[in-house]
Backbone as JSON, one array per atom type, in Angstrom:
{
  "sequence": "MHKKLPTIHARREIEQSRFLRAEQVDLEFSNGVRRTHERLRTSGFGAVIMVPMLDEDTVLLVREYATGIEGYELGLSKGRLDRDETAEQGANRELKEEIGYGARNLKILATLSMSPTYMSAKTHVVLARDLYPERLQGDEPEELEVVPWKLSELHNLLNEPEVSEGRSIAALFIAREYLAGRYTP",
  "N": [[-41.83, 35.48, 40.06], [-44.98, 36.71, 40.59], [-48.08, 35.77, 41.75], [-51.63, 36.31, 41.43], [-53.51, 36.75, 44.37], [-55.56, 34.19, 45.85], [-59.16, 34.32, 46.02], [-61.07, 34.83, 48.92], [-63.94, 33.31, 49.84], [-65.55, 32.62, 51.99], [-65.57, 32.31, 55.57], [-65.43, 30.16, 58.35], [-65.88, 28.89, 61.58], [-64.53, 25.88, 62.88], [-64.83, 22.87, 64.72], [-63.29, 20.62, 64.55], [-60.92, 19.43, 62.25], [-59.78, 17.6, 59.35], [-57.11, 17.5, 59.87], [-56.46, 18.59, 62.41], [-57.37, 18.65, 65.92], [-58.91, 20.03, 68.78], [-57.94, 19.77, 72.2], [-58.42, 19.37, 75.67], [-56.3, 19.41, 78.51], [-55.9, 18.26, 81.66], [-53.78, 19.21, 84.25], [-51.43, 18.68, 86.87], [-48.95, 20.31, 88.55], [-45.57, 19.94, 89.89], [-45.48, 21.53, 92.15], [-48.01, 21.41, 93.12], [-49.91, 23.02, 91.94], [-52.77, 23.22, 89.92], [-53.9, 23.09, 86.57], [-55.82, 23.59, 83.6], [-54.98, 23.01, 80.41], [-55.13, 23.84, 76.93], [-54.67, 22.26, 73.81], [-53.68, 21.78, 70.39], [-54.11, 18.88, 68.62], [-52.58, 16.79, 66.29], [-53.92, 14.87, 63.61], [-52.51, 13.28, 62.04], [-49.58, 11.45, 60.87], [-47.22, 12.58, 61.45], [-44.77, 14.89, 60.1], [-42.72, 16.2, 57.41], [-39.99, 18.28, 56.46], [-38.12, 19.36, 53.81], [-34.73, 19.86, 52.79], [-33.68, 20.35, 49.89], [-30.83, 19.83, 48.07], [-29.45, 21.02, 45.23], [-26.88, 21.3, 44.33], [-23.64, 21.65, 45.88], [-24.05, 24.15, 47.08], [-26.56, 25.1, 46.4], [-29.87, 25.33, 47.21], [-33.21, 24.17, 46.72], [-36.03, 26.04, 46.76], [-39.59, 26.58, 47.29], [-42.35, 28.43, 46.04], [-45.43, 28.97, 47.34], [-48.99, 29.21, 47.82], [-50.14, 30.31, 50.95], [-52.6, 29.74, 53.06], [-53.02, 30.48, 55.73], [-51.71, 32.95, 56.1], [-52.71, 34.33, 54.05], [-51.34, 34.78, 51.61], [-48.52, 34.46, 49.34], [-45.81, 32.31, 50.07], [-42.35, 31.86, 50.38], [-40.37, 29.13, 50.7], [-39.24, 26.02, 52.11], [-39.96, 22.75, 50.7], [-42.54, 20.76, 52.06], [-44.5, 18.41, 53.99], [-47.16, 16.18, 55.04], [-46.77, 12.96, 56.57], [-47.67, 9.78, 55.25], [-49.67, 6.95, 56.28], [-47.79, 4.27, 57.65], [-45.4, 5.14, 56.48], [-42.0, 6.0, 56.35], [-40.01, 8.77, 57.57], [-38.04, 9.38, 55.68], [-39.06, 8.12, 53.36], [-41.46, 9.55, 53.04], [-40.42, 12.13, 52.7], [-39.06, 11.86, 50.25], [-41.18, 11.26, 48.54], [-42.74, 13.63, 48.78], [-40.9, 15.51, 47.75], [-40.8, 14.72, 45.05], [-43.43, 15.24, 44.32], [-43.66, 18.01, 44.77], [-41.37, 19.49, 43.84], [-40.41, 18.14, 41.67], [-38.24, 16.42, 41.78], [-36.44, 13.54, 42.93], [-34.52, 12.07, 45.63], [-31.4, 10.53, 46.13], [-29.96, 10.39, 48.42], [-30.85, 10.76, 51.64], [-31.14, 12.35, 54.75], [-32.02, 12.56, 58.1], [-31.91, 15.44, 59.94], [-32.84, 16.8, 62.19], [-35.58, 17.19, 64.52], [-38.34, 19.22, 64.63], [-40.57, 21.24, 66.59], [-43.55, 23.14, 66.25], [-45.13, 24.96, 67.86], [-44.7, 24.24, 70.82], [-46.02, 24.62, 73.27], [-48.74, 24.61, 72.8], [-49.3, 22.91, 70.68], [-49.13, 19.63, 69.29], [-47.73, 18.82, 67.1], [-44.96, 17.59, 65.19], [-42.09, 17.99, 63.16], [-39.92, 16.49, 60.9], [-36.69, 17.36, 59.9], [-35.23, 17.01, 56.86], [-32.4, 16.42, 55.04], [-31.79, 16.47, 51.65], [-29.98, 15.04, 49.13], [-28.04, 14.43, 46.12], [-29.84, 14.63, 43.87], [-32.36, 13.68, 41.47], [-34.25, 13.95, 38.43], [-37.7, 13.48, 38.76], [-41.14, 13.25, 38.68], [-44.09, 13.22, 40.61], [-47.66, 13.14, 40.83], [-49.06, 15.63, 42.77], [-50.97, 17.07, 45.53], [-51.4, 19.75, 45.34], [-53.16, 22.75, 44.45], [-52.25, 24.33, 42.39], [-49.42, 24.59, 40.22], [-46.29, 24.57, 41.83], [-43.88, 27.12, 42.18], [-40.5, 26.67, 41.64], [-37.63, 27.77, 43.23], [-34.3, 28.38, 42.98], [-31.77, 28.84, 45.47], [-28.86, 30.18, 46.94], [-27.14, 28.71, 49.57], [-25.02, 29.98, 50.73], [-25.86, 32.54, 50.6], [-27.83, 32.77, 52.46], [-28.37, 34.58, 54.52], [-29.36, 36.78, 53.12], [-31.8, 35.85, 52.26], [-33.52, 36.21, 54.37], [-34.34, 38.82, 54.12], [-36.26, 38.8, 52.21], [-39.62, 39.53, 51.4], [-41.53, 37.49, 51.23], [-40.71, 35.49, 52.89], [-41.23, 33.98, 55.82], [-41.83, 31.78, 57.32], [-41.15, 29.91, 60.1], [-40.22, 27.21, 60.41], [-39.03, 26.62, 57.92], [-36.95, 28.52, 57.86], [-35.46, 27.77, 60.14], [-34.78, 25.1, 59.43], [-33.19, 25.52, 57.16], [-30.98, 26.87, 58.28], [-30.07, 24.87, 60.05], [-29.35, 22.87, 58.2], [-27.35, 24.23, 56.76], [-25.39, 24.56, 58.76], [-24.82, 21.87, 59.36], [-23.81, 20.97, 56.86], [-21.53, 22.52, 56.78], [-20.03, 21.36, 58.69], [-20.31, 22.08, 61.33], [-22.32, 21.17, 62.93], [-23.63, 18.25, 64.32], [-25.94, 15.76, 64.0]],
  "CA": [[-43.17, 35.53, 39.49], [-45.98, 36.93, 41.62], [-49.41, 35.38, 41.3], [-52.75, 36.98, 42.07], [-53.96, 36.02, 45.56], [-56.89, 33.58, 45.74], [-60.28, 35.02, 46.65], [-61.68, 34.15, 50.06], [-65.39, 33.41, 49.69], [-66.23, 32.46, 53.28], [-64.81, 31.84, 56.73], [-66.3, 29.58, 59.37], [-65.18, 28.19, 62.66], [-64.78, 24.44, 62.92], [-64.33, 22.26, 65.96], [-62.29, 19.62, 64.21], [-60.68, 19.28, 60.81], [-59.15, 16.3, 59.1], [-55.73, 17.59, 60.3], [-56.28, 19.0, 63.8], [-58.49, 18.66, 66.85], [-58.58, 20.66, 70.05], [-58.01, 18.85, 73.34], [-58.1, 19.94, 76.97], [-55.44, 18.54, 79.3], [-55.85, 18.65, 83.08], [-52.43, 18.99, 84.74], [-51.01, 19.1, 88.21], [-47.51, 20.51, 88.53], [-44.88, 19.41, 91.06], [-45.75, 22.38, 93.3], [-49.4, 21.23, 93.5], [-50.8, 23.89, 91.17], [-53.51, 22.51, 88.88], [-54.33, 23.92, 85.45], [-56.31, 22.93, 82.39], [-54.4, 23.61, 79.2], [-55.68, 23.38, 75.66], [-53.67, 22.08, 72.76], [-54.12, 21.23, 69.13], [-53.52, 17.58, 68.34], [-52.65, 16.44, 64.88], [-54.53, 13.57, 63.35], [-51.66, 12.62, 61.05], [-48.51, 10.55, 61.26], [-46.01, 13.39, 61.49], [-44.53, 15.69, 58.9], [-41.33, 16.37, 56.99], [-39.6, 19.47, 55.72], [-36.93, 18.92, 53.11], [-33.72, 20.81, 52.31], [-33.15, 19.68, 48.69], [-29.6, 20.47, 47.59], [-29.19, 20.77, 43.82], [-25.43, 21.13, 44.32], [-23.07, 21.9, 47.22], [-24.46, 25.44, 47.64], [-27.87, 25.53, 45.9], [-31.06, 24.68, 47.75], [-34.4, 24.46, 45.93], [-37.18, 26.52, 47.53], [-40.83, 26.65, 46.54], [-43.28, 29.52, 46.35], [-46.78, 28.43, 47.3], [-49.98, 29.99, 48.55], [-50.3, 29.94, 52.36], [-53.92, 30.22, 53.48], [-52.94, 31.09, 57.07], [-51.29, 34.36, 56.02], [-53.39, 34.87, 52.88], [-50.34, 35.27, 50.67], [-47.54, 33.48, 48.89], [-44.67, 32.12, 50.97], [-41.18, 31.22, 49.78], [-39.75, 28.3, 51.73], [-38.89, 24.64, 51.76], [-41.02, 21.77, 50.49], [-42.91, 20.08, 53.3], [-45.76, 17.69, 53.88], [-47.52, 15.17, 56.04], [-46.43, 11.57, 56.29], [-48.77, 8.84, 55.09], [-49.64, 5.77, 57.16], [-46.72, 3.29, 57.39], [-44.35, 5.76, 55.68], [-40.93, 6.57, 57.15], [-39.72, 10.17, 57.25], [-37.28, 9.4, 54.44], [-39.98, 7.8, 52.25], [-42.37, 10.69, 52.87], [-39.65, 13.24, 52.16], [-38.8, 11.6, 48.84], [-42.46, 11.41, 47.83], [-43.09, 15.06, 48.73], [-39.99, 16.17, 46.81], [-41.23, 14.39, 43.69], [-44.7, 15.91, 44.08], [-43.61, 19.47, 44.86], [-40.31, 20.14, 43.05], [-40.07, 17.34, 40.5], [-36.97, 15.69, 41.98], [-36.26, 12.59, 44.01], [-33.17, 12.16, 46.19], [-30.77, 9.24, 46.44], [-29.34, 10.5, 49.74], [-31.73, 11.46, 52.56], [-30.65, 12.26, 56.12], [-32.78, 13.35, 59.08], [-31.0, 16.3, 60.69], [-33.43, 17.27, 63.45], [-37.04, 17.18, 64.6], [-38.78, 20.51, 65.13], [-41.96, 21.46, 66.94], [-43.92, 24.48, 65.83], [-45.52, 25.72, 69.06], [-44.83, 23.11, 71.73], [-46.9, 24.87, 74.4], [-50.14, 24.31, 72.5], [-49.47, 22.02, 69.54], [-48.38, 18.38, 69.42], [-47.12, 18.5, 65.81], [-43.51, 17.56, 65.04], [-41.67, 17.93, 61.76], [-38.55, 16.02, 60.7], [-35.9, 18.1, 58.92], [-34.56, 16.0, 56.05], [-31.48, 16.9, 54.02], [-31.92, 15.66, 50.43], [-28.87, 15.27, 48.2], [-27.96, 13.56, 44.94], [-31.18, 14.73, 43.29], [-32.59, 13.23, 40.1], [-35.59, 14.38, 38.02], [-38.84, 12.56, 38.77], [-42.32, 13.98, 39.15], [-45.33, 12.54, 40.97], [-48.82, 14.03, 40.96], [-49.29, 16.06, 44.14], [-52.32, 17.54, 45.85], [-51.44, 21.21, 45.28], [-54.14, 23.21, 43.47], [-51.54, 24.97, 41.29], [-48.01, 24.19, 40.18], [-45.44, 25.37, 42.7], [-42.7, 27.69, 41.54], [-39.25, 26.24, 42.26], [-36.7, 28.9, 43.24], [-32.97, 28.03, 43.5], [-31.18, 29.85, 46.35], [-27.54, 29.79, 47.44], [-27.02, 28.66, 51.03], [-24.04, 31.0, 51.11], [-26.61, 33.82, 50.62], [-28.98, 32.54, 53.34], [-28.65, 35.81, 55.26], [-30.16, 37.66, 52.26], [-33.14, 35.29, 52.15], [-34.33, 36.76, 55.46], [-34.86, 40.12, 53.69], [-37.34, 38.6, 51.23], [-40.91, 39.71, 52.05], [-42.32, 36.26, 51.23], [-40.07, 34.49, 53.75], [-41.58, 34.2, 57.22], [-42.15, 30.52, 57.99], [-40.06, 29.57, 61.01], [-39.63, 25.88, 60.17], [-38.12, 26.71, 56.77], [-35.76, 29.28, 58.25], [-34.68, 26.93, 61.05], [-34.25, 23.95, 58.7], [-32.1, 25.99, 56.31], [-29.81, 27.12, 59.12], [-29.59, 23.57, 60.53], [-28.66, 22.22, 57.08], [-26.11, 24.97, 56.47], [-24.42, 24.24, 59.81], [-24.45, 20.48, 59.16], [-22.97, 20.87, 55.67], [-20.26, 23.2, 57.08], [-19.32, 20.56, 59.7], [-20.44, 22.71, 62.66], [-23.44, 20.55, 63.65], [-23.74, 16.81, 64.12], [-27.21, 15.27, 64.58]],
  "C": [[-44.16, 35.67, 40.63], [-47.35, 36.61, 41.05], [-50.46, 36.19, 42.04], [-53.22, 36.12, 43.24], [-55.33, 35.39, 45.32], [-57.94, 34.43, 46.46], [-60.81, 34.19, 47.81], [-63.18, 34.38, 49.98], [-66.13, 33.29, 51.01], [-65.22, 32.05, 54.34], [-65.81, 31.26, 57.72], [-65.44, 28.85, 60.38], [-65.52, 26.71, 62.59], [-64.22, 23.91, 64.22], [-63.23, 21.27, 65.68], [-62.14, 19.58, 62.7], [-60.07, 17.9, 60.59], [-57.7, 16.31, 59.54], [-55.59, 17.8, 61.81], [-57.55, 18.82, 64.62], [-58.02, 19.3, 68.14], [-58.78, 19.67, 71.18], [-57.68, 19.64, 74.61], [-57.3, 18.92, 77.77], [-55.42, 19.08, 80.73], [-54.5, 18.25, 83.64], [-52.31, 19.36, 86.2], [-49.5, 19.15, 88.21], [-46.9, 20.05, 89.84], [-45.11, 20.25, 92.31], [-47.21, 22.32, 93.73], [-50.39, 22.09, 92.72], [-51.44, 23.07, 90.04], [-53.97, 23.51, 87.82], [-54.94, 23.01, 84.37], [-55.74, 23.7, 81.22], [-55.14, 23.08, 78.0], [-54.55, 23.25, 74.67], [-54.35, 21.56, 71.5], [-53.38, 19.92, 68.91], [-53.62, 17.32, 66.85], [-53.31, 15.08, 64.74], [-53.69, 12.76, 62.36], [-50.58, 11.76, 61.68], [-47.17, 11.27, 61.33], [-45.83, 14.11, 60.17], [-43.04, 15.76, 58.62], [-41.18, 17.73, 56.33], [-38.24, 19.16, 55.12], [-36.04, 20.1, 52.71], [-33.08, 20.14, 51.09], [-31.99, 20.46, 48.09], [-29.35, 20.06, 46.13], [-27.7, 20.56, 43.58], [-24.93, 21.5, 45.71], [-23.57, 23.18, 47.88], [-25.88, 25.86, 47.26], [-28.98, 24.67, 46.46], [-32.24, 25.08, 46.87], [-35.56, 24.81, 46.86], [-38.42, 26.47, 46.66], [-41.63, 27.87, 46.99], [-44.67, 28.92, 46.22], [-47.71, 29.27, 48.15], [-50.14, 29.42, 49.96], [-51.59, 30.56, 52.87], [-53.86, 30.96, 54.81], [-52.56, 32.56, 57.03], [-51.89, 35.06, 54.8], [-52.42, 35.51, 51.89], [-49.41, 34.15, 50.25], [-46.34, 33.49, 49.82], [-43.58, 31.4, 50.21], [-40.48, 30.44, 50.88], [-39.44, 26.92, 51.2], [-40.14, 23.81, 51.49], [-41.28, 21.06, 51.81], [-44.21, 19.33, 53.09], [-45.95, 16.68, 54.98], [-47.07, 13.79, 55.59], [-47.7, 10.75, 56.14], [-48.6, 7.69, 56.08], [-48.54, 4.81, 56.7], [-45.6, 3.83, 56.5], [-43.28, 6.3, 56.62], [-40.74, 8.03, 56.75], [-38.98, 10.27, 55.92], [-38.18, 9.11, 53.23], [-40.93, 8.97, 51.98], [-41.66, 11.89, 52.27], [-39.42, 13.06, 50.66], [-40.07, 11.75, 48.01], [-42.83, 12.88, 47.69], [-42.19, 15.83, 47.78], [-40.44, 15.95, 45.37], [-42.53, 15.11, 43.34], [-44.53, 17.42, 43.95], [-42.53, 20.13, 43.99], [-39.87, 19.33, 41.83], [-38.73, 16.66, 40.57], [-37.16, 14.65, 43.07], [-34.84, 12.75, 44.53], [-32.65, 10.76, 46.5], [-30.19, 9.22, 47.85], [-30.23, 11.37, 50.62], [-31.23, 11.26, 53.98], [-31.5, 13.15, 57.02], [-31.78, 14.11, 59.93], [-31.53, 16.69, 62.05], [-34.94, 17.03, 63.4], [-37.46, 18.47, 65.28], [-40.23, 20.45, 65.58], [-42.3, 22.89, 66.55], [-44.22, 25.37, 67.04], [-45.76, 24.7, 70.17], [-45.73, 23.37, 72.95], [-48.36, 24.59, 74.09], [-50.36, 23.46, 71.25], [-48.61, 20.77, 69.72], [-47.59, 18.04, 68.16], [-45.59, 18.57, 65.86], [-43.18, 17.36, 63.58], [-40.21, 17.51, 61.69], [-37.88, 16.86, 59.61], [-35.04, 17.08, 58.17], [-33.7, 16.68, 54.99], [-31.55, 15.94, 52.84], [-30.81, 16.04, 49.47], [-28.88, 14.22, 47.11], [-29.34, 13.47, 44.3], [-31.2, 14.2, 41.87], [-34.01, 13.62, 39.71], [-36.59, 13.23, 38.07], [-40.02, 13.31, 39.36], [-43.45, 13.01, 39.45], [-46.44, 13.58, 41.06], [-49.02, 14.36, 42.43], [-50.72, 16.52, 44.35], [-52.44, 19.06, 45.83], [-52.41, 21.66, 44.2], [-53.51, 23.93, 42.28], [-50.09, 24.53, 41.35], [-47.19, 25.14, 41.05], [-44.24, 25.88, 41.91], [-41.46, 27.26, 42.31], [-38.24, 27.37, 42.1], [-35.36, 28.44, 43.8], [-32.44, 29.19, 44.36], [-29.85, 29.33, 46.87], [-27.55, 29.8, 48.97], [-26.03, 29.7, 51.53], [-24.68, 32.39, 51.15], [-27.84, 33.71, 51.51], [-29.36, 33.81, 54.11], [-29.5, 36.78, 54.44], [-31.59, 37.15, 52.09], [-34.07, 35.89, 53.21], [-34.91, 38.13, 55.11], [-36.0, 40.0, 52.69], [-38.7, 38.71, 51.92], [-41.77, 38.45, 52.11], [-41.71, 35.16, 52.11], [-40.39, 34.81, 55.21], [-41.78, 32.91, 58.0], [-40.97, 30.01, 58.8], [-39.42, 28.22, 60.77], [-38.66, 25.92, 58.99], [-36.83, 27.42, 57.14], [-34.87, 28.43, 59.15], [-34.03, 25.77, 60.3], [-33.09, 24.35, 57.79], [-30.84, 26.26, 57.12], [-29.22, 25.82, 59.67], [-28.79, 22.88, 59.42], [-27.35, 22.92, 56.76], [-25.03, 24.61, 57.49], [-23.94, 22.8, 59.69], [-23.48, 20.34, 57.99], [-21.6, 21.53, 55.88], [-19.47, 22.44, 58.14], [-19.39, 21.14, 61.1], [-21.56, 22.13, 63.49], [-23.47, 19.08, 63.3], [-25.03, 16.33, 64.78], [-27.01, 14.03, 65.43]]
}
């Protein structure tokens, strides 16, 4: 199902948002060279990206609007952690909000950075198994479309025009390798 893209009414530069702030870092390297680097710092408590397995081979993806690319993206459920929330608790909450399932079995497989040279954000990859139906109200402006996909067909997912988000692609490959017994966290 393809939805009509939202209309962009305005664009404006901001110095700080509720999620990110820019920071300059003065550095001196071991060879004596000094540089000032800039980075984006998150104002949150970390993030999670979930690989929800409906069965041994079926992962549940979501299609949601991505403002950064001004289009819909097909990928994994993800979200920011709340204060005093573990990665597992945040993952379970986000699953219930975004795909309408909770998970009885949650395992952190890895921690990913998006752009470590200029961003401090880290995202925990959480494998979610033994799913059960439960929905919580989320903060998405429209209902997300849940799309089942076979992990055994992961190579075909890369041909989908709506699949470009690196964290989702990496997390899916990490989960596939873990489930096949070729990766141990």
